[in-house]
N, C-alpha and C positions, 0 to 999 in steps of 0.2 A: 780737684777731684775729691769726692767723698767716698770713703771705703768703710763699709760696715762688715767687719770680719771678727766675730766672736772668737776669743782665744780657744784653741783646741789643737792638741798635738797631732791628730789625724788629718787635719786640714791646714796645718802650718805651712805646707809647701805652697799654698796659694798666696802667701805673702810675696812670692816672686813676681806676682802680677802688679804690685804697686811699690815695692821697695825702691827707694831713691828718687821717687817722683814728687816728693813734697806733698803727698796726699794728706788730707785730714782723715785719720784712721780711728774708727770707733771699735774698740775691741772688748770693752766691758759693757755691762748691762746699762741700758738707758730706758726710761719709761716710754710708753707709747707716745705721749705728748712730746717728749724730748726728741725722739726719732722723727716725728712729724715736723717739728720745728726745724731740725737739720735739713730734712728733705725739701721743705718749703723754701729754704734760703739758698739752695744750690742753683746756680745759674744753669739754664738749659743748655749752655755751651759746654758745661763741664760734664764729665763722665761720672756716673754713679756705679760703684762696684759693690755687689752684695755677695759675700763669700762665706762658706762654711758648711754646716749641716742644716738640712731643712726637709720640708715636705711640700705637698701641694698647698698647704695652709700658710707657708712662709718660711722665713729664715729663723732657725732655732738658736737658743742660748742655754748654756748650762754653767752653773757656778764652778763645778769641779769636773774637769775633763777626764778624771780617773773613774768617774761614775758612768753608767750606761745610759741612763735616761737624760731628758732635757727638762729644764726648769720652766721655760716659757718661750713664747715666740717673740722675737725682737722686731721683725718686719713682717707685717701681716696685711690682711684685707683693709684694716683701718688706714694703711699707708698707701694703698693703691691709687687713690686720687692724686696724691703728690707725685707718684711715680708716672702716672699717665700724663700729667701736665708737663713732665720733664721731657717727654719725647722718647726717641729710640736710642738714646746714648746710654744704655744700661747694659752692664755685663754682670750676669748673675750665675754663679757656679755653686750649686748645692743640689742634692738629690731632689729631683722633681721640680726644679725651678721653672722648667718649661710648662708644667701643669699649672703652677701658680700664675704664671704670666698669661697663659691662655684664659684661665678663669677670670683674671682681673683686667684683661684687655691691654696688656703691656707690650711694648716693642723694644727689641734689642737682641743681644746675644744671651741665650739661656741654655743651661745644661739640663739634660735629663738625669737619670741615675748615673752617678759617678762612684765607682767602687774605690773607697779610701781605707776600708777596714776589712780584715779577714772575715768578720761576721757578715758583712755586706756581700763579699765574694761568695760565701756559702749560700746565702739567700738567693743570689742571682745566678747560681751554677757557673761561676767563673773560677776556673782553676788558676791558683796563684800561690805565692808564698809571701811572707812578710818582707823578705828581701826584695822581691820583684815589686811589690806595692810601693815600698819606700823609693826605690830607684826610678821606676817608670812614672810614678806620679810627680816626682820632682821634674823629670824631663817634660812631661805633659804641661806642667805649669810654666816652665821656661819657654817652651815652644809657643804657647798661647801668648805669653808676654812679648816674645819676638814679633809675632804678627801684629799685636796691638802697637808696639813701638814703631813698626813700619807703616802705621796708619792704613793697614789693610781694612777695607770697609767691613763692618761687622757682618754684612750679608754674605761675604765671601769666606769668612773664617771656618764655618763647618766643613766645607769642602777642602780647604787648606789643611785643616787639622787631620782629616782622613789621610791626606797625602803625606803627612809627616810621620805617620806610624811606620817605623822602620823595623819593628819587632814582630808585629802581627801575632802576638800571643793572645790567649783567651782574655786576659786583662786589658791589653792595649786596644784590641779590636772593640771590646765592649765600651771602654771609656772614650776613645777617639770618635766613635760614631754617635755619641750622645751630646753633641752640640747643635743647637738650633738657632736660626735667625727667625724671629717672629715679628 
């Protein structure tokens, strides 16, 4: 399995999705060509995970996660060809990964907006605290991992995630409903 998960303290909980699986993890910056080479050489039988912060333009990277902005896009339109050829065994969790996937014709499990920072909560009118963000997002990642470990078809995961929301707070309701199979 290939995992591209740029280091970031606010999405560190997503490491629960691949820890202990012997995955090839890319956490530092790689050029567009290097990422393309990695994607090209992943067997279509292997899962690709794309995790972190992003937009409808792709998965973002920043040198210093104490800074607000992002330095560059690490997975973008230029990689869509390789991702399309890979088939539907893609799991992408970043804000607006679903919009990127729709625009690029990708298939797999994609997240919409996922609140992982207080600033994102404010922008999306989600009432929460830092304590709840830390606690509930770790639970969300562990629950998604459990479904993946049980080999639940990616197409069933959005409904299963909704059923796993045992808190039904503003945060959990928002995050758990933002998984899509495309």
